[in-house]
C-alpha positions, 0 to 999 in steps of 0.5 A: 500500499503506497504511503500516506501522503501529509500536509504539514502545517508549522510555524517556519522560523529562525528566531525561536529555537524551540519551533524551529527544532519542534516541527522538522522533529515532528516530521522525523517522528513520523518517518522514523516511528511511523513504520513501513508498510509490511508488504510494499516496504513503503513508508507509511507517512510522507510528507508532501508539502507545508505552510504556516499555519498562522497564515490565513488557510484560503480556499486555494490552499483548501484545494491544493490540499484536498488534490495532493493530501490524504491527511493534515498534520496541525502542530505540534506546540502550544497553540491553544493561545489567543493572544498569539496570531490573535484572529476570530476566525478560529480564535487560537493559532491556526487561522482558518475560517470554519468555512475553510475548515469544513471545506477540507475533505481529508482528515486531520491529525492534531498532533502533540499540542498544549494549552499554552495560556500564561498565567491570569489569562482569561478562559478560552472563549466561544468561538474557540470552543467550537472552532476547536470542537469542529477540529476534533469532529474533522480529526483521525487523531486529536493527541495533546503533549501534556495530561494537563492539556489534556485535562484543560482541553477536555473540559473545555470541549467537554469530550476528554474520552476522545483526546489521546496523550502524545508526547512532543516528539522533541522529547525522543530526540535520541530515539529519532536521530542516528548521531545522537543513538550512542551519545549522552551527557555524563551526569558527573560533569558540573555543567549547566545551561540556563534559559531565562526570561520572564515575559510581559505576560508573566509579569502582568500575572504577578511575576517579578522579573527584577527579583527572578532575573536577579536571582538567576545571576546569583544562581550563576555566580553561586554554582561558578563558585562552586566549580560549575561550568555555566553555559547562558543559552538564549533560545529567543532574541527576548532571552538575550537581555538577561543572557547579555547580564549573565555573562557581563556581570558574572565572570566565566559565564559562557554564551551559546546562542540558539537563536538566528538564520546561522544556527541549524535546528539540529546543531542545537540539539546536538549541544544539549547532547552534552550539557547534563543539567539544564535551568529554564523557563521555556517548555522547549528549552526544558523538552529538547534537552530532556529529550537528548539525555539532560535533566531540566530543572524548571523555573515555574513561570508556566503551568506547562513546565509543572505539567511537563515535570509531572508527566516524567514523574519528578515534579521535585523538578520545578521551582516555585517563583511566585509569591510562594517561593518568593519567602517574604512576608510582603506580597509585594516586593516594595524596597531594594532591601526586599528585593534582595531578600527574595532573589537569594531565596529564589536563588536557594531554591535553584541552586537546590534543585540542581545539587539535588539533581546532580547527587542523584544524577546517575540514577536520575539519567536512567530512570529518565532514559526509560520515561524517553522509551516509553514516549517512544513506544507511545508515540509509535503506537499512536502512528500506528492508529493515525496510519489505520484511522486515516486510511480508513476515513481516506476511503470512507470519509468521516464518520462517527466510527472512524472518530479518534480514541483515547490513544495509549497515552490517554488518560484511559488507555487502551490496547495496542491493537494487533496492527499496531503491535506489528507496525512496532515490530518493523519500527525497531528496525526502521532506520534512524535519520542520518546526518544527510537527512538532518542536512536536507530537512535543514536546508528545507527549514532555512529555505522556508524560515528565510521565505518566511522571514521575507515576508514577515519582514515585509509584513512589519514594513507594511505595518510600519509604513501603515503606522508611518502614513497612520501618523502622517494622517493624524499629524495631518489632521491634528494640523488641520485642526490646528488650522481650523481652530485657528481659522475659526478663531480669526474668523471669530476675530475678524465676525467681532471686529466686523459686528462692533464696526456694525454696531458703531456704524449704526450709533453713527447712522442713529447720531446722524439720523438725531442730527438729520431730525434736529437739522429738520427741525430747526428748519422747521423753527427757522422757517416758522420764523421766517414766517413770523418775521415776515408776517411780522414785517408785513404788520409793520408796514402797513401799520406805518402806512395807516398812521402816515395816512391818519397823519396826512388825513389828519393834516389835510383835516387841519388845513381844511379847518384852517382855510375854513376858518380863514375864509 
């Protein structure tokens, strides 16, 4: 029977060593522990293509998958998180709409995912619950990487019996790669690798970053003083600041940078194969070293670290660094003295955990090797079940009878089928991944990661340009607003001046009208006076004429009278 053709949704990256190593290791787990067909001798699984799961899965991608693949692998990784790659299509990191998801005609293989909520973050919302429930319904296998995630996601979906335990493949690296088969760190060597960062999301939950980082520096100083070789191993650019502090403040600390395009995924894996002890606060900063034989001491900055320690049977490997780990009376560190006391308390716990592990190093290494072998068996059994379920679904389509059942590592473990058992026998003789295989996968990762990084840089540039354009628009709007305010103020001033001028004009017009009225009144008075004067003048002349006439008449009368006397 031919190989099942798998399409892989992964996270191509060179900025985070954990994710860089994780996804090729997932593929190699299928290649190595997936076995071969007993008749044809062909491998049961072949990866044909991959795509970045944080990009939106569009109709064209769905069509390509339906045409070229028999099943889709999602994972691994802590994909159940809502504030990394936030979107309203799915509500978690895989960015695919319910409609595009329903259009996939091939079954899904959910592989070694985890609940990645940080302390203090809210419960998952209804969108994610509905979407992940749809993913579960379309899955031939739904496997989570720790029993803690099985509990939380099982409660979220209400179907815990359909969730299988699938350890992260990075925990079984020595069962996958030929160069690691005969290598293991020497537990008698006092060598420790330290990775440290308190993320802003953890700070928001109340973790004291300054105290924990200071405690890490004091741990390094104490260990160097006791003859340990201390290596600082930043997994991510965000870890670099603490790493620089370790190198700068503690003489003898060496930095081994694991992030960056120039660091291959397997070179970091090989590095840890010679480091017997690790101290860190990232999930893969614990799982990858464990996978090659290191003894992991975890700083409890995230629930997944406690889940992992419990699953490997050593909860004592976890160092609490919340309020309970500070050993100070106050809930809040308020002074430098309190912080120093708290840093000492945390540092003492870290050193004590490392020294305890060192005192039991040989026994612990044997015990953890047996745990890795158990994880490898679980992985092989799960892959046999995936093979059978995926082939059944490929032939008949998704049905209730083909829904995923609890796998070998589930809370309620089921027996391994005869087909699975025979597959495990074949797997024992399968070929581990060689140096040549590793180089080919690293080339693939580098090419994809570079392409993705270029796309990410272009996206970031577009985002920056968008932000710059938005800022220019805001500045322009503000400038226009200020200009409008100034223009409006000027307009108001002009209008006020105009109103004042109009009022003054009205006042002057009023005064002019009054003056005109007064002039008219005076003119009327003058006219009346002129008429009166004329009347006076006329009356005086008449009187004078009458007086004169009277005088004349009187004179004439007297003259007549005198004449009469004479006569």
